[in-house]
C-alpha positions in Angstrom: 120.2 80.4 150.0 122.9 81.3 147.5 125.2 78.4 146.5 128.9 79.1 146.1 131.4 76.8 144.3 135.2 77.0 144.0 135.2 74.3 141.3 135.7 76.6 138.3 137.7 74.3 135.9 138.0 76.1 132.6 137.5 79.4 130.8 137.4 79.8 127.1 136.5 83.3 125.8 133.2 84.3 127.5 132.4 80.7 128.5 133.2 79.2 131.9 132.8 75.6 133.2 131.9 74.9 136.8 131.9 71.3 138.1 130.3 69.5 141.0 127.2 71.7 141.1 123.7 70.7 142.2 120.2 72.3 142.0 121.4 74.8 139.3 118.8 75.8 136.7 119.1 76.8 133.0 119.3 80.6 132.5 120.1 81.2 136.2 122.2 84.3 137.1 125.7 83.7 138.5 128.3 86.0 140.1 132.0 85.3 139.8 133.8 86.8 142.8 137.6 87.2 142.6 140.1 87.4 145.4 140.1 91.2 145.3 136.3 91.3 145.8 135.5 92.4 142.2 132.4 90.6 140.7 131.6 89.6 137.2 128.1 88.4 136.2 126.9 85.7 133.9 124.2 83.2 133.3 123.9 79.5 133.0 123.9 78.4 129.3 123.8 74.6 129.8 123.6 71.9 132.5 125.1 68.5 131.9 125.0 66.2 135.0 126.9 68.1 137.7 128.6 70.5 135.2 127.3 73.9 134.5 128.4 75.9 131.4 128.2 79.7 132.1 128.4 82.7 129.8 130.0 85.8 131.3 128.5 89.2 130.5 131.8 91.1 130.8 134.1 88.5 129.2 136.9 86.7 131.0 139.9 88.8 130.3 142.2 89.1 133.4 140.1 86.5 135.4 142.0 84.1 137.7 140.0 81.0 138.2 142.3 79.6 140.8 141.1 82.0 143.5 137.6 82.8 142.1 134.3 81.4 143.3 131.0 81.1 141.5 127.8 82.1 143.3 124.5 81.0 141.8 121.6 83.4 142.6 118.6 81.2 142.1 116.9 83.5 139.6 117.2 84.5 136.0 117.8 88.1 134.6 115.2 90.5 136.0 114.2 94.1 135.3 113.3 96.6 138.0 110.1 98.4 136.9 108.2 101.4 138.2 105.9 104.1 136.8 108.8 106.7 136.7 110.6 104.5 134.1 109.0 106.9 131.5 111.5 109.5 130.4 114.5 107.4 131.4 117.4 105.9 129.5 118.8 102.5 130.5 121.6 100.4 129.2 121.1 97.0 127.6 120.8 95.3 131.1 118.3 97.7 132.5 120.7 99.9 134.5 120.0 103.7 134.3 122.6 105.5 132.1 121.1 109.0 132.0 122.6 110.5 135.2 119.1 110.4 136.8 118.3 109.1 140.3 118.2 105.3 140.9 114.9 103.7 140.1 112.8 102.7 143.1 111.3 99.4 141.8 107.7 98.5 142.2 108.4 95.0 140.9 111.2 92.8 139.7 110.1 91.0 136.5 111.8 88.1 134.8 112.8 89.4 131.3 111.7 86.1 129.7 108.1 86.9 130.6 105.2 84.5 130.7 103.5 83.2 127.6 100.2 84.9 126.7 97.2 82.5 126.7 96.0 82.4 123.1 92.4 82.3 124.2 92.8 85.5 126.2 94.1 87.4 123.2 91.9 90.2 121.8 91.9 90.9 118.0 93.9 94.0 116.9 91.3 96.5 115.6 92.2 100.1 116.5 94.1 102.5 114.2 97.5 103.9 115.3 98.5 107.1 113.6 102.2 107.4 112.9 101.9 110.6 110.9 103.6 108.9 107.9 101.3 108.7 104.9 102.9 105.6 103.3 102.1 103.7 106.5 98.9 105.4 107.7 97.2 105.6 104.3 98.4 102.4 102.6 99.9 99.9 105.2 98.0 100.9 108.3 99.4 100.0 111.8 96.8 98.5 114.1 97.0 98.5 117.9 98.3 95.1 119.1 100.0 94.3 115.7 103.6 93.2 114.9 104.7 95.2 111.8 108.4 95.0 111.0 110.4 97.4 108.9 112.7 95.6 106.4 115.7 97.9 105.6 119.1 97.5 104.1 122.6 98.5 105.1 123.0 102.3 104.8 119.3 103.0 104.5 117.8 105.6 106.9 115.8 103.2 109.2 117.2 105.1 112.2 115.5 108.3 111.0 112.2 106.4 110.4 112.4 104.7 113.8 112.9 108.1 115.5 110.0 109.6 113.5 107.6 106.8 114.5 108.7 107.1 118.1 108.1 110.9 118.1 104.8 110.9 116.2 102.9 107.7 116.9 99.6 108.0 118.8 96.3 106.3 119.3 93.5 108.6 118.2 91.4 109.7 121.2 92.2 112.2 123.9 91.9 109.9 126.9 94.3 107.3 125.8 97.6 106.9 127.8 100.3 106.2 125.2 103.9 105.2 125.7 106.9 104.2 123.5 109.5 101.7 124.5 112.5 102.1 122.3 115.3 99.5 122.3 118.5 100.1 120.3 120.4 96.9 119.9 124.1 96.8 118.8 124.2 100.4 117.6 127.2 102.8 117.5 127.7 105.6 120.0 126.8 108.2 117.3 123.5 106.4 116.6 122.7 106.2 120.3 123.5 110.0 120.7 121.2 110.7 117.7 118.2 108.9 119.2 118.6 110.3 122.7 119.2 113.9 121.6 116.3 113.7 119.1 113.9 112.4 121.7 115.0 115.1 124.2 114.9 117.9 121.6 111.3 117.0 120.5 110.0 116.2 124.0 109.2 112.6 123.0 111.5 111.4 125.7 108.8 112.2 128.4 106.6 109.3 127.2 109.5 107.0 126.2 111.5 104.3 128.0 114.8 103.9 126.1 117.2 100.9 126.2 120.6 101.4 124.6 122.9 98.5 123.8 126.1 99.6 122.1 128.1 97.7 119.5 131.0 97.2 121.9 128.8 95.7 124.6 128.9 91.9 125.2 126.9 89.7 122.9 125.0 88.2 125.8 123.7 91.7 126.7 122.6 92.1 123.1 120.3 89.1 123.6 118.9 90.5 126.8 118.1 94.0 125.5 115.0 93.4 123.4 113.5 91.3 126.3 114.2 94.1 128.7 112.3 96.4 126.5 109.3 94.0 126.0 109.2 93.4 129.8 109.0 97.1 130.4 106.2 97.3 127.8 104.3 94.5 129.5 104.5 96.3 132.8 103.3 99.7 131.3 100.5 97.9 129.3 99.1 95.3 131.6 99.8 96.9 135.0 99.4 100.6 134.2 96.8 100.2 131.4 98.8 102.0 128.7 98.9 101.6 125.0 102.6 100.8 124.3 104.5 100.9 121.0 107.7 98.9 121.1 110.4 99.8 118.5 113.4 97.5 118.4 116.3 98.3 116.1 118.3 96.4 114.8 117.0 92.8 115.0 119.9 91.7 112.7 122.4 92.7 115.4 120.3 90.5 117.8 120.4 87.5 115.5 124.2 87.9 114.9 124.7 87.8 118.7 122.5 84.7 118.9 124.7 83.1 116.2 127.8 84.1 118.1 126.5 82.5 121.4 125.4 79.4 119.5 128.9 79.0 117.8 130.5 79.4 121.3 128.4 76.5 122.5 129.4 74.4 119.5 125.8 73.9 118.4 125.0 72.4 115.0 124.3 75.5 112.8 121.3 75.9 110.6 120.8 78.2 107.6 123.7 80.5 107.0 125.2 79.5 110.4 122.3 80.8 112.4 121.0 78.4 115.1 118.2 76.1 114.1 116.0 77.4 116.9 116.2 81.0 115.7 112.5 80.9 114.6 111.4 79.8 118.1 113.7 82.4 119.7 112.3 85.3 117.6 108.8 84.1 118.2 109.3 84.1 122.0 109.9 87.9 121.6 107.4 88.9 118.8 104.5 86.9 120.3 104.6 88.9 123.5 103.0 91.8 121.6 99.2 91.9 121.4 96.1 92.7 123.4 94.6 90.8 126.3 90.8 90.6 126.6 89.3 92.8 129.4 92.6 94.7 129.8 92.9 98.3 128.6 96.6 98.0 127.8 98.1 96.8 124.6 101.6 96.2 123.0 102.2 97.0 119.4 105.6 96.1 118.0 107.7 97.5 115.2 110.9 95.4 114.9 113.4 97.0 112.5 116.0 94.8 110.7 118.6 95.5 108.0 118.5 92.7 105.5 122.0 91.4 104.7 122.8 92.1 101.0 119.1 93.5 100.7 118.1 89.8 100.5 114.5 89.4 101.6 114.9 85.6 101.6 117.8 85.8 104.2 116.9 83.8 107.4 116.3 86.9 109.6 113.7 88.7 107.4 112.3 85.4 106.2 111.6 84.1 109.7 110.4 87.5 110.9 107.9 87.6 108.0 106.4 84.3 109.1 105.8 85.4 112.6 104.7 89.0 112.1 101.7 90.5 110.3 103.2 92.1 107.3 106.3 94.3 106.6 107.3 97.9 105.6 110.0 97.7 103.0 112.6 100.5 102.5 113.9 100.8 98.9 117.4 101.6 97.9 116.2 102.9 94.6 113.8 105.4 96.2 116.6 106.4 98.6 118.9 107.2 95.7 116.1 109.4 94.3 116.1 111.4 97.5 112.7 110.2 98.8 112.4 110.5 102.6 111.3 108.1 104.0 112.1 105.7 101.1 109.2 103.4 101.7 108.4 101.1 98.8 104.6 100.8 99.2 104.0 98.1 96.6 105.8 95.1 98.2 105.0 96.5 101.7 102.0 94.9 103.4 100.0 95.3 106.6 97.9 92.1 107.0 95.6 93.8 109.6 95.1 97.1 107.9 91.5 96.3 107.0 90.7 95.9 110.7 91.9 99.4 111.6 90.4 101.6 108.9 86.9 102.9 107.8 84.1 104.9 109.4 84.6 105.7 113.1 88.2 104.6 112.9 89.8 106.7 110.2 87.3 107.8 107.5 84.7 106.0 105.4 86.6 106.4 102.1 89.9 105.0 103.4 89.7 101.5 102.0 88.5 102.5 98.6 91.2 105.3 98.1 93.9 102.9 99.4 93.0 100.3 96.8 92.8 103.0 94.1 96.2 104.5 95.0 97.9 101.1 95.0 96.4 100.3 91.6 97.2 103.7 90.0 100.8 103.7 91.3 101.4 100.2 90.1 100.0 101.1 86.6 102.0 104.3 86.6 105.3 102.4 87.3 104.5 100.0 84.5 103.9 102.9 82.1 107.2 104.5 83.1 109.0 101.2 82.5 107.4 100.9 79.1 108.5 104.4 78.2 112.1 103.6 79.1 112.0 100.6 76.6 109.8 102.0 73.8 109.9 105.8 74.3 107.1 108.2 75.4 105.5 107.9 71.9 104.5 104.3 72.8 102.3 105.6 75.7 98.6 106.4 75.3 97.3 109.7 76.8 95.9 107.7 79.7 99.3 106.0 80.3 101.0 109.4 80.4 98.6 110.5 83.1 99.4 107.4 85.1 103.1 108.0 84.7 102.6 111.6 85.9 100.6 110.3 88.8 103.4 107.9 89.8 105.9 110.7 89.9 103.6 113.0 91.9 102.7 110.1 94.3 106.4 109.5 95.1 107.3 113.2 95.4 104.3 114.3 97.5 102.7 111.3 99.2 105.7 109.0 100.0 108.4 111.7 100.4 107.3 113.9 103.3 110.5 114.3 105.3 111.3 113.0 108.8 109.7 116.0 110.6 106.3 116.2 108.9 103.5 114.8 111.0 100.4 114.3 108.9 97.0 113.6 110.4 95.0 110.7 108.8 92.6 113.3 107.3 95.6 115.2 105.7 96.9 111.9 104.3 93.5 110.9 102.8 92.9 114.4 101.3 96.4 114.3 99.7 95.4 110.9 98.2 92.3 112.5 96.6 94.4 115.4 95.4 96.8 113.0 93.6 93.9 110.9 92.2 92.5 114.0 90.6 95.3 113.8 88.1 93.3 110.9 86.7 89.9 111.4 85.1 87.0 110.2 87.2 86.3 107.4 84.8 89.6 105.8 85.8 88.6 105.6 89.5 87.0 102.2 89.2 87.9 101.0 92.7 86.1 103.9 94.5 82.3 104.0 95.2 80.5 106.8 93.3 79.2 108.3 96.5 82.8 108.9 97.8 83.9 110.4 94.4 81.0 112.8 94.6 81.8 113.7 98.2 85.7 113.9 98.2 86.9 114.4 94.6 88.5 117.8 94.5 86.2 120.3 92.7 89.1 122.4 91.2 90.3 119.2 89.4 
C-alpha cells in the first residue's frame, strides 16, 4: 500500500520537508506528483518523529508544493537486472540510454546490496591480465582484489580506464568474463569517448556501462557506483562470471557526498567531507571479492583524481586504507610523454605475490619483478646524482643503471594505449632490459632462471 501525503511544508534547493508521516523508512523512494500529473522522484534522507526530509533527484525548480502530494513507495532504489544487460549503456539511475529495447528484468535488486559474510570470503589468488606491463609485471592485479588508480587533474586516467576495460581478461579459455564500467560525474565529451571506444573495439559486447554526466543531480552521482556494483553482483554470483568493475571518478562521487552532507547541515569532517566518508566508501569497496564455492568474482578498480596531486587528501587517503594497494600516475612521466604514465616505484599491489608464479604466470615472475624494481630505483638514483655532480661522478656500473632506467621507462612503462601485451611478452621484455646489466648485478634472481631466460645475444 503506497502512502500519500499532502503535508509538504517546505522546499529548499533539492531538499523537501514532509510532515505528519508514519511508517516511513530511511532511504525509501518517494514520488512527488504535481497537479498536472507530472512526477518527480526522490528519496528519504532523514526521519525525525513524524517529519521526513527528502532529497529530490531532479531538483525543485518550478515545483508548487501547495497542490503537490508525496507518495512513499515502501522500497529503496532498485536496479532491474537481466543477462542481456551486457552490451548496454545505462544512465546513472539504471535507465537505458542507448536507444536499445527496454530491459525485461529477471530481478529487481536493492542497489545498497547485502553485506558479504567475512567467513564466506575466498582469498584472491588468480592472475588477471590487463595487457599493461607496468601493472601485470610489477603490480599484478588478482581476481577479487580492490586496486585503485590514483591520478591527478589533467592526467590520462580515462585512457587507462578504457584500455583496462578493453584488454583485461582472466587467463583460461573457459572463463566467462565481463566488465562493468561506471563513469561518475564526467563531461559529455568523456562519455562519448568511452562509449565510442568500447563500440569501435568490440569491448562493449561484454561490458555493462553506466554513465552519470556532470550536469546530472548530485544524488544520482551517489547512486551510480552502487548501480554498477549491483549489476556486477548479479553477473558474478547469479550468472557465475568473473567481473571487473571500473569506477571513474571516485573524487566526483565524494564531492557529491559532501554536497548532500552540507545540504543536511551535518558537522563536516576533514576538508569539509562528512565524517562517515570512510564508512560510506567501505560499503562500496567491500562488495568486491570472491565467495567460497561460487564460480563468480568481483574485482574492482576505482579511479580517483587526487586534488592538488595530494596523496594525503581524504579521498585517496581513505581509499588506500580500504583497498589493497594503488597504481599511481605521475605528472613528471606524463610530461615526458610516457603512455600510460604509471610511476611503478610508489605503486603497490598488496596481493601480487598471490597471483604470480608457476601455473599462474611464469616461474621467474617474482624474481624478475624484484630485480626490475631494484634496478629501476638504483638507475633513478644514479640519474639524480649525475644531475648534481655530473656524469663524471658515476661509475661504469652506475652509468649502466642510468641507461637501464631510461630504457625501462621508454620500452616497459610506455607502451601506448592500444598495445596489449601477454604476460609472457611482458616477462620477456623485462629480461631484455635486464640484459643491459651484467649477470653479476642480477642478485635477486635465482641462477637457474638466469641460465634459462637471460637473452643469449646479450
